[in-house]
LUMPAMAR-846058 format. One record per residue (C-alpha): residue number from 1; residue in one letter; x negated, y, z. Coordinates in Angstrom, 3 decimals, decimal comma. Each point is the difference from the previous one (the first is absolute). Layout:
! LUMPAMAR-846058
atom num->NUM | residu->A | east->X | north->Y | up->Z
...
END
This chain:
! LUMPAMAR-846058
atom num->1 | residu->M | east->-7,747 | north->-7,050 | up->-18,262
atom num->2 | residu->S | east->-0,328 | north->-1,309 | up->3,588
atom num->3 | residu->K | east->-2,260 | north->2,595 | up->1,474
atom num->4 | residu->V | east->1,245 | north->3,099 | up->1,746
atom num->5 | residu->E | east->-3,056 | north->1,921 | up->-1,313
atom num->6 | residu->D | east->0,945 | north->-0,889 | up->-3,727
atom num->7 | residu->F | east->3,606 | north->1,115 | up->0,429
atom num->8 | residu->L | east->-0,663 | north->3,671 | up->-0,676
atom num->9 | residu->S | east->-3,005 | north->1,982 | up->-1,200
atom num->10 | residu->A | east->-1,418 | north->2,743 | up->2,062
atom num->11 | residu->E | east->1,602 | north->2,531 | up->-2,416
atom num->12 | residu->E | east->3,353 | north->-1,743 | up->0,275
atom num->13 | residu->E | east->-0,200 | north->0,077 | up->3,871
atom num->14 | residu->Q | east->-0,751 | north->3,700 | up->-0,222
atom num->15 | residu->E | east->3,098 | north->0,592 | up->-2,123
atom num->16 | residu->I | east->2,104 | north->-1,822 | up->2,523
atom num->17 | residu->V | east->-1,364 | north->2,148 | up->2,833
atom num->18 | residu->E | east->0,776 | north->3,107 | up->-2,045
atom num->19 | residu->A | east->3,563 | north->-1,312 | up->-0,490
atom num->20 | residu->I | east->0,366 | north->-0,539 | up->3,697
atom num->21 | residu->R | east->-1,162 | north->3,608 | up->0,673
atom num->22 | residu->E | east->2,372 | north->1,419 | up->-2,576
atom num->23 | residu->A | east->2,858 | north->-2,162 | up->1,325
atom num->24 | residu->E | east->-0,595 | north->1,323 | up->3,426
atom num->25 | residu->L | east->0,038 | north->3,633 | up->-1,051
atom num->26 | residu->N | east->3,869 | north->0,101 | up->0,033
atom num->27 | residu->T | east->0,722 | north->-2,295 | up->2,907
atom num->28 | residu->S | east->-0,925 | north->-0,315 | up->3,677
atom num->29 | residu->G | east->-0,027 | north->-3,749 | up->-0,797
atom num->30 | residu->E | east->-3,299 | north->-1,894 | up->-0,056
atom num->31 | residu->V | east->-0,853 | north->-2,447 | up->-2,813
atom num->32 | residu->R | east->-2,684 | north->-2,802 | up->0,232
atom num->33 | residu->V | east->-1,052 | north->-2,694 | up->-2,371
atom num->34 | residu->H | east->-1,577 | north->-3,149 | up->1,390
atom num->35 | residu->I | east->-1,506 | north->-2,653 | up->-2,278
atom num->36 | residu->E | east->-1,204 | north->-3,488 | up->0,942
atom num->37 | residu->K | east->-0,730 | north->-3,389 | up->-1,611
atom num->38 | residu->T | east->2,796 | north->-2,208 | up->1,482
atom num->39 | residu->T | east->2,392 | north->-0,393 | up->2,776
atom num->40 | residu->K | east->1,598 | north->-2,940 | up->1,713
atom num->41 | residu->L | east->3,145 | north->2,065 | up->0,861
atom num->42 | residu->S | east->2,731 | north->1,458 | up->-2,268
atom num->43 | residu->P | east->-1,331 | north->3,176 | up->-1,630
atom num->44 | residu->Y | east->2,563 | north->1,930 | up->2,047
atom num->45 | residu->E | east->-1,017 | north->-1,663 | up->3,328
atom num->46 | residu->R | east->-3,628 | north->0,737 | up->-0,859
atom num->47 | residu->A | east->0,753 | north->3,701 | up->-0,987
atom num->48 | residu->M | east->1,702 | north->0,392 | up->3,359
atom num->49 | residu->Q | east->-2,948 | north->-1,518 | up->1,793
atom num->50 | residu->V | east->-2,523 | north->2,187 | up->-1,797
atom num->51 | residu->F | east->2,256 | north->3,083 | up->0,555
atom num->52 | residu->H | east->-0,466 | north->-0,560 | up->3,624
atom num->53 | residu->Q | east->-3,753 | north->-0,909 | up->-0,079
atom num->54 | residu->L | east->-0,505 | north->3,354 | up->-1,878
atom num->55 | residu->K | east->1,928 | north->1,785 | up->2,832
atom num->56 | residu->M | east->2,373 | north->1,346 | up->-2,612
atom num->57 | residu->D | east->2,746 | north->-0,079 | up->2,630
atom num->58 | residu->N | east->-1,806 | north->2,612 | up->2,024
atom num->59 | residu->T | east->1,128 | north->2,930 | up->-2,249
atom num->60 | residu->K | east->2,164 | north->2,776 | up->1,480
atom num->61 | residu->L | east->3,231 | north->-0,891 | up->-1,844
atom num->62 | residu->N | east->-0,966 | north->-3,710 | up->-0,656
atom num->63 | residu->N | east->0,331 | north->0,687 | up->-3,674
atom num->64 | residu->G | east->-2,958 | north->-1,892 | up->-1,392
atom num->65 | residu->V | east->0,229 | north->-2,424 | up->-3,008
atom num->66 | residu->I | east->-2,331 | north->-2,629 | up->-1,131
atom num->67 | residu->I | east->-0,382 | north->-1,602 | up->-3,340
atom num->68 | residu->Y | east->-1,616 | north->-3,415 | up->0,720
atom num->69 | residu->V | east->-1,597 | north->-2,106 | up->-2,794
atom num->70 | residu->A | east->-1,302 | north->-3,587 | up->0,343
atom num->71 | residu->V | east->-2,222 | north->-0,279 | up->-3,184
atom num->72 | residu->E | east->-0,466 | north->-3,777 | up->-0,358
atom num->73 | residu->D | east->3,596 | north->-0,802 | up->0,924
atom num->74 | residu->R | east->1,242 | north->2,601 | up->-2,471
atom num->75 | residu->V | east->2,518 | north->1,509 | up->2,437
atom num->76 | residu->F | east->0,690 | north->3,361 | up->1,469
atom num->77 | residu->A | east->2,457 | north->1,636 | up->2,468
atom num->78 | residu->I | east->1,009 | north->3,322 | up->1,199
atom num->79 | residu->Y | east->0,588 | north->0,651 | up->3,660
atom num->80 | residu->G | east->1,236 | north->3,245 | up->1,661
atom num->81 | residu->G | east->0,021 | north->1,141 | up->3,588
atom num->82 | residu->K | east->2,845 | north->0,025 | up->2,358
atom num->83 | residu->G | east->0,555 | north->3,559 | up->-0,651
atom num->84 | residu->I | east->0,534 | north->-0,569 | up->-3,598
atom num->85 | residu->N | east->2,135 | north->-3,108 | up->0,390
atom num->86 | residu->E | east->2,443 | north->1,680 | up->2,373
atom num->87 | residu->L | east->0,924 | north->2,592 | up->-2,703
atom num->88 | residu->V | east->-0,070 | north->-1,751 | up->-3,309
atom num->89 | residu->P | east->2,151 | north->-2,553 | up->-1,686
atom num->90 | residu->D | east->-1,111 | north->-3,627 | up->-0,276
atom num->91 | residu->E | east->-0,778 | north->0,315 | up->-3,632
atom num->92 | residu->F | east->-2,182 | north->3,173 | up->0,558
atom num->93 | residu->W | east->-3,220 | north->-1,575 | up->-1,361
atom num->94 | residu->D | east->1,424 | north->-2,163 | up->-2,645
atom num->95 | residu->T | east->-0,687 | north->2,566 | up->-2,959
atom num->96 | residu->T | east->-3,493 | north->0,445 | up->1,260
atom num->97 | residu->K | east->-0,474 | north->-3,725 | up->0,174
atom num->98 | residu->N | east->1,286 | north->-0,518 | up->-3,412
atom num->99 | residu->V | east->-2,248 | north->2,628 | up->-1,491
atom num->100 | residu->I | east->-3,013 | north->-1,518 | up->1,580
atom num->101 | residu->A | east->0,910 | north->-3,616 | up->-0,920
atom num->102 | residu->G | east->0,449 | north->1,003 | up->-3,709
atom num->103 | residu->H | east->-3,500 | north->1,362 | up->-0,160
atom num->104 | residu->F | east->-1,502 | north->-2,917 | up->1,931
atom num->105 | residu->R | east->1,644 | north->-2,485 | up->-2,425
atom num->106 | residu->E | east->-1,830 | north->1,736 | up->-2,826
atom num->107 | residu->G | east->-3,336 | north->0,039 | up->1,975
atom num->108 | residu->R | east->0,025 | north->3,692 | up->0,624
atom num->109 | residu->Y | east->-0,571 | north->-0,030 | up->3,703
atom num->110 | residu->K | east->-1,419 | north->3,504 | up->0,344
atom num->111 | residu->Q | east->2,873 | north->1,493 | up->-1,882
atom num->112 | residu->G | east->2,570 | north->-1,946 | up->1,994
atom num->113 | residu->L | east->-1,438 | north->1,168 | up->3,355
atom num->114 | residu->V | east->-0,329 | north->3,692 | up->-1,311
atom num->115 | residu->D | east->3,567 | north->0,015 | up->-1,281
atom num->116 | residu->G | east->1,364 | north->-1,771 | up->3,277
atom num->117 | residu->I | east->-1,929 | north->2,361 | up->2,185
atom num->118 | residu->L | east->1,368 | north->3,056 | up->-1,774
atom num->119 | residu->M | east->3,517 | north->-1,418 | up->-0,052
atom num->120 | residu->A | east->-0,278 | north->-0,717 | up->3,754
atom num->121 | residu->G | east->-1,061 | north->3,595 | up->0,615
atom num->122 | residu->K | east->3,064 | north->1,251 | up->-1,894
atom num->123 | residu->Q | east->2,365 | north->-2,245 | up->1,931
atom num->124 | residu->L | east->-1,520 | north->0,920 | up->3,313
atom num->125 | residu->K | east->0,355 | north->3,663 | up->-0,796
atom num->126 | residu->Q | east->3,748 | north->-0,342 | up->0,142
atom num->127 | residu->H | east->-0,003 | north->-1,088 | up->3,588
atom num->128 | residu->F | east->-3,407 | north->1,251 | up->1,200
atom num->129 | residu->P | east->-0,807 | north->3,378 | up->-1,759
atom num->130 | residu->W | east->-3,322 | north->1,568 | up->0,567
atom num->131 | residu->Q | east->-0,021 | north->2,445 | up->2,905
atom num->132 | residu->D | east->-2,382 | north->2,963 | up->0,515
atom num->133 | residu->D | east->-1,502 | north->-1,657 | up->3,095
atom num->134 | residu->D | east->-0,621 | north->-3,312 | up->-1,672
atom num->135 | residu->I | east->-3,279 | north->-1,720 | up->0,280
atom num->136 | residu->N | east->-1,410 | north->-2,920 | up->-1,762
atom num->137 | residu->E | east->0,450 | north->-2,661 | up->2,798
atom num->138 | residu->L | east->-1,622 | north->-2,948 | up->-1,812
atom num->139 | residu->P | east->-2,907 | north->-0,506 | up->-2,408
atom num->140 | residu->D | east->0,792 | north->0,081 | up->-3,683
atom num->141 | residu->E | east->-2,544 | north->-2,730 | up->-0,987
atom num->142 | residu->I | east->0,793 | north->-3,428 | up->-1,033
atom num->143 | residu->S | east->-0,509 | north->-2,564 | up->2,748
atom num->144 | residu->K | east->-1,205 | north->-3,593 | up->-0,858
atom num->145 | residu->G | east->0,196 | north->-3,313 | up->1,591
atom num->146 | residu->H | east->-1,639 | north->-3,233 | up->-0,834
END
């Protein structure tokens, strides 16, 4: 499976978007998923680059998080904004990464992303609870590269 278009079905993509919306109900944090074919960088470096390209660092509290997947390379990374990283311990995303990796190893890509997104939302809620004046600052759809 080397094509981004073949990674998830339209129905699976919609389930992921719904998971993003659900995760963001309880937190002011913003969650995005980016999928592309391959990267020449480490997955973490590429996640950081995409984070900035998608202007995820322009949120009020700098509390966006991206789950980046390079399909052909079979790698992924989670990258959180400066507002998150200043407040959380270094191993903050390890549990989420382990859940996603476990599903990915079994070929359950959609479920790995859904579970990872929902877990990220719960973790973000601890430090960035939803406020009455919160607005959805970033699109919820999956972004795709080449």
